[in-house]
N, C-alpha and C positions, 0 to 999 in steps of 0.2 A: 253518390252515384245514381243517375237516373235509371229508369226502367229500360231504356234503349241500350245503354252500356252493359247492364246486367245481362240482357239477352244475348249481346254479341260475345260475351266471354264464355257462355255455356258450351259452344262447340270446342273450345280450347282446353277444357278441363281434362278430357280423356288423354290429350297429348301430354299435358304436364304430368299426369299420374304415370303415364307409360315411361317418361323420361326418368322419373324418380325411381320406379321399379327396376329399370335397366341399370341405373347406377348402383343401386344396392346389391343387385345380383352380381354385377361385375366385380364389386369390391369383395363380396363374400367368396366369389369363385377364385379370387386370387389375382388381383391386378399386379402388373409388373412394377412394383415399387421397390425402392432400394432394400427394404427389409424382408421382401418376399420374392426373391429371384427364382426363376425356374431352375429345375434340377440340372439342366444341360448347360447352364451359364458357366464359362471358364472359371470365374472366381469361386463359385460354389463348388465346382468339381475339384478344384485344387485343395480347397479346405477340407472337403470330405475325403479325399485321397490321403492327405496328410494324417488325418485321424486314423484311417485304416492302416497306413504304413507304420504309424507309431505302435500299433498293435500287431504288427508283422503279418497283417492280412494282405499279402502282396497281390494275390490273384484278384481279390474283390477290388482293391485299389486300381489295378489295371483295367478292369471293366469300366469303372467309373471314368477314368481318364480317356480310355479309347472311345467311349461314347461321346465325351465332350469334344474330342478331337475331330469327330465327324462333322461338327458344325463350326468348329474354330481351328482349322488345321494349321494356321499360322500364329497360334498363341504361344509365345516362348515360355510362359510359366507352365502350361500344360506339358509341353515337351521336356522341360527340366524335370518336373515331377514324374513324368513317364520314364525318363532315363533312370531316375533314382529307384522307381519301382522295379524296372528291369534288373537293376543291380540286386535288389532284394530277392528276385527270382533267379539270380545267378545267370541271367541272359546277357553276357557281356557285350556281344555283338549288337544286340538291340539297343542296349544302353548307349553304346557309342554312337549309334545312328541318331537317337534322340538328342544326345548332347550336341552333336554336330549341327542339327537342325536348330537347336537352342541358340547356339553361338552365331549361326547365320542370321538369326532374327535379333539377337541382342548380345553383341560381342562383349559387352561389359560384364557379362555373367561368367566369364572364364574362371574367375576365382571360386564361384559357387560350384562350377562343374568340378574343379580340382578337389574341392572339400567333399563332393559327393563320392568321387572315387576313393578318397582316403577313408571316409566313414565306412564305406562298404568293405574296404580292405581290412579295417580294424575288426569288423565282424567275422571276416574269414580267418583272420589271425587268431581270434579268440577261440574259434572252432578247430584250430590246427590245420586249416586248409592253406598250407604255407605257400605253395607255388601260386595259387590263385591270389593270395594276399599280396605277394611280391609283384606279381604282374599288375595288379591294380595300383600298388604304389608307384610304379612306372608311369602309369596313365596320369596320376595326380601330379607327379613331378613335371611331366610334359606340359601340363596346363598352368602350373605355378611353381617356378623354381624356388620361390621364397619358403616353400615347405621342406626344402632339402634336408635341413638338420633334423627335423622331426621324422621324415621318411627314413632317413638313414639310420636313426636310432631304432625305429621299429623294424627295419630290415635286419639290423644286427640282432634284435630280439628274436626274430624268426630264425636266424642262422643258429642260434644257441640250441634250438629245438631239433636240429638235424644231426643224425648220427653219421651220415656219409660225408667224409671230409671234402671230396670234390664238389658235392652239391653245396655244402656249407661255404666253400670258397667262392662259388658262383654268386650266392646271395651277398657275400661280403664285397665282392667286386661291384655289385650294384650299389651297395652302401657307400663305397669310395666315391663313386660318380656323383652321388647326391649329397653326401655330408663331408667328403674330404678324407684325407689319409689318417689324421690324428685319432678320431674316435674308432676307426676300424682297427688300427694298430693296437690301441689300448685294449680293445676287446679281444684281439688275437693274443696278446700277451697274457691276459687273464685266463682265456681258454686253454692255451697250451701249457700254462703253469700248472693247471690241475692234472695234466698228464705227465709232464716231465719235471715238475718242480719249478721254483723260481729261476729265471734266467739271470745271467750275468750281463749287465749293461756296460757297453764300451762306447764312450762318446768320442767321436772322431771330429775334432774341431779344427785342428791345425795340421798343415802338411807334415809328413813324416810317419814312419811305421810304428805301429803299437802291437806288442806281442799280446795275443789273446789266448792262445792255447797250445799245448804239446800233445800231439795225437800219436797213438800207437796203431799198428795195422788192425783193422776191424772196428776202430772207434768210429762213431758217427758224430757229426758236428751240424747242428741246426742253428738257423738264425732268422730273425725278423728285423726288418729295417724299412724306414720310410723313404730312403734314398739309396741309389747305387753307391758302391764304394770299391776300393782296390783290395785285393786279397793276394797274399804271397805265401808260397810254401817252399819246399826244398828245391823245386825245379822251375816253377812258373810264377809269373805275375799276371793277374788278370783283373778285369772289372766284373764284379758280380752284381746282378740286378737287385733292385729293391724287392723286398718280400713283405708284403703288407697283409695279404689275405690268408696265407698259410706259410709255414716255415720252408725254406730251401735247405736241402741236405747237401753237405760236402763230406765225401768219404775219402779217407787215405787208404791206398792199396798197398800191398807188399812192395810193389815196384817203386813206390815214392819213398821207401826207407832204405837205409844202408845198414845191413847187418842187424836189423831189428831195432835200430835207433829210433827215437821219437822224431816226429816231424814238427817243426816249429811253424805255427800259423801266425801271420801278422796281417793287421788291417791298416788301411790309410784312407784318409779322406779322398774322395774323387773330385767332385766340383763344389758340392754344398756340404756344410757340416751336417752330420747325422749321428744318431745313436743306433748301434747294433745290439740286439738282444740275443744272446747266444746260449745254447745248451749243448754240453758235451756228454755224449752217451757212450760209456766205455763198452768196448767189444769184449768178446770172450777171450780170455788169456790163452796163449799158445802153450 
């Protein structure tokens, strides 16, 4: 290089040094590279919130997600996680709003929303917050009917913890809607057997009357059945309804007997074959 070229490069040296210094400073300060995202980026916020929620630090996770939503209000992952966080905080209305926003942005996440409701309900069930758990099971079923058998079984589990019979029946009615008659009927037979003893099973398969009991005045007659059937006593023939969630009681009064004689109770199939599970509770002797 001749002297003239060396002289020409001298003014450029400060510019080259400045560029090198700027690059080093920018890198050290934290350039926006994939391994060093800013704290308010949606992906980073989601990961941090998941860590906090795993530790049940719901309020801290809410702060992280809310700050991220200020800059990314239409990020479906942020809304999904914020809904889950709201469930952890037991803010069900807020959770519902965030889940609705999630699905408006990404409808394919409906299954994830259903599982979020189910998981929160499981936490409530474990803490014996039964009404809240069953309400959240309903939310999960609305979003994914394929969860019906599982949700029905969990609702039956909740019903077993309830002392009030009417409230228990309400839970069991929900379970029928989600899982069908059979598991609820089976649970009912087991539950009432602990109170009344094992029932007698009468299978009504073919047309024709089947004698099932002879009752005296004051006796009580309880049954469970998955289908309606016909019932006949001394004076009447009637169709009695299915009794799945709790037994139906048939009582014989003095007027139904003649001179203190027993009343013969018969059953018959109505439309579909069914099994009737019956308990005879003797009344006080006269």
